[in-house]
C-alpha atoms as a printed R data frame, in Angstrom:
   type eleno elety resid chain resno       x      y      z
1  ATOM     1    CA   MET     A     1   0.269 -0.025  0.119
2  ATOM     2    CA   GLU     A     2   1.184  3.772 -0.356
3  ATOM     3    CA   ARG     A     3   2.422  5.643  2.382
4  ATOM     4    CA   SER     A     4  -0.496  8.139  1.730
5  ATOM     5    CA   LYS     A     5  -3.261  5.248  2.208
6  ATOM     6    CA   ILE     A     6  -1.903  3.716  5.133
7  ATOM     7    CA   VAL     A     7  -2.258  7.516  7.154
8  ATOM     8    CA   ALA     A     8  -5.498  7.832  5.473
9  ATOM     9    CA   ILE     A     9  -6.651  4.588  7.537
10 ATOM    10    CA   VAL     A    10  -5.005  5.423 10.650
11 ATOM    11    CA   THR     A    11  -6.465  8.418 10.402
12 ATOM    12    CA   GLY     A    12  -9.910  7.219 10.309
13 ATOM    13    CA   ALA     A    13  -9.187  5.427 12.820
14 ATOM    14    CA   ILE     A    14  -7.948  7.225 15.299
15 ATOM    15    CA   SER     A    15 -11.502  9.739 14.341
16 ATOM    16    CA   ILE     A    16 -13.773  6.324 14.621
17 ATOM    17    CA   ILE     A    17 -11.861  5.749 18.397
18 ATOM    18    CA   LEU     A    18 -12.431  9.818 19.329
19 ATOM    19    CA   ALA     A    19 -15.808  9.541 18.225
20 ATOM    20    CA   ILE     A    20 -16.733  6.271 20.307
21 ATOM    21    CA   ALA     A    21 -14.895  7.636 23.596
22 ATOM    22    CA   TYR     A    22 -16.959 10.819 23.126
23 ATOM    23    CA   LEU     A    23 -20.240  9.318 23.212
24 ATOM    24    CA   LEU     A    24 -19.411  6.676 25.981
25 ATOM    25    CA   ILE     A    25 -18.417  9.880 27.987
26 ATOM    26    CA   VAL     A    26 -21.366 11.480 27.016
27 ATOM    27    CA   GLN     A    27 -23.754  8.628 28.366
28 ATOM    28    CA   LEU     A    28 -21.398  8.168 31.465
29 ATOM    29    CA   LEU     A    29 -22.765 12.185 32.487
30 ATOM    30    CA   ASP     A    30 -26.547 11.365 31.163
31 ATOM    31    CA   PHE     A    31 -26.423  8.592 33.544
32 ATOM    32    CA   ARG     A    32 -25.338 10.648 36.194
33 ATOM    33    CA   GLY     A    33 -29.588 11.586 36.882
34 ATOM    34    CA   GLU     A    34 -31.685 14.673 36.298
35 ATOM    35    CA   MET     A    35 -29.400 18.332 37.600
36 ATOM    36    CA   LEU     A    36 -30.962 20.026 40.369
37 ATOM    37    CA   PRO     A    37 -31.173 23.770 40.521
38 ATOM    38    CA   ALA     A    38 -29.263 24.787 43.953
39 ATOM    39    CA   PRO     A    39 -30.842 25.793 46.794
40 ATOM    40    CA   GLN     A    40 -32.132 28.987 47.075
41 ATOM    41    CA   SER     A    41 -30.423 29.330 50.507
42 ATOM    42    CA   LEU     A    42 -26.935 29.137 48.547
43 ATOM    43    CA   VAL     A    43 -27.838 31.724 45.912
44 ATOM    44    CA   VAL     A    44 -25.004 34.853 46.262
45 ATOM    45    CA   PRO     A    45 -27.622 37.549 47.253
46 ATOM    46    CA   GLU     A    46 -27.673 40.672 44.598
47 ATOM    47    CA   MET     A    47 -24.555 42.951 45.406
48 ATOM    48    CA   GLN     A    48 -25.204 46.525 46.427
49 ATOM    49    CA   PRO     A    49 -23.640 49.569 45.740
50 ATOM    50    CA   VAL     A    50 -20.318 50.054 47.838
51 ATOM    51    CA   CYS     A    51 -20.190 54.000 47.272
52 ATOM    52    CA   CYS     A    52 -22.445 56.189 47.296
53 ATOM    53    CA   TRP     A    53 -21.175 59.652 46.489
54 ATOM    54    CA   ASP     A    54 -22.711 62.567 48.707
55 ATOM    55    CA   LYS     A    55 -22.198 66.656 47.617
56 ATOM    56    CA   THR     A    56 -23.829 68.121 50.724
57 ATOM    57    CA   GLY     A    57 -21.657 70.127 52.728
58 ATOM    58    CA   LEU     A    58 -18.989 70.146 50.196
59 ATOM    59    CA   PRO     A    59 -17.551 73.125 48.366
60 ATOM    60    CA   GLU     A    60 -18.449 73.016 44.687
61 ATOM    61    CA   GLY     A    61 -16.874 70.647 42.675
62 ATOM    62    CA   GLU     A    62 -16.031 68.065 45.200
63 ATOM    63    CA   ARG     A    63 -18.028 64.740 46.365
64 ATOM    64    CA   THR     A    64 -17.688 62.490 49.199
65 ATOM    65    CA   CYS     A    65 -17.846 58.610 49.046
66 ATOM    66    CA   ARG     A    66 -18.769 57.185 52.222
67 ATOM    67    CA   THR     A    67 -18.500 53.762 52.502
68 ATOM    68    CA   GLY     A    68 -18.475 51.230 55.743
69 ATOM    69    CA   THR     A    69 -14.783 51.445 56.242
70 ATOM    70    CA   ALA     A    70 -13.772 54.542 54.469
71 ATOM    71    CA   THR     A    71 -14.430 58.029 53.168
72 ATOM    72    CA   VAL     A    72 -13.103 59.314 49.922
73 ATOM    73    CA   THR     A    73 -13.445 62.822 48.476
74 ATOM    74    CA   GLU     A    74 -12.723 63.330 44.940
75 ATOM    75    CA   ILE     A    75 -12.191 66.742 43.365
76 ATOM    76    CA   ILE     A    76 -14.396 66.640 40.395
């Protein structure tokens, strides 16, 4: 046989082996059962804004960000 025919046969065999392995893996994963949603107690709550900009009592062109741990004044 020519070299190109041997390469084609080997490539085809590898392709068939990979296809069968893929189908077996999909079947094994499918046998695990029904997927259940996460319990609501484990769902992460929606993120709250970290910073609220406040302009009250500041000179014109400044604003303050007050968080639980720090206060930052920015010149705008």
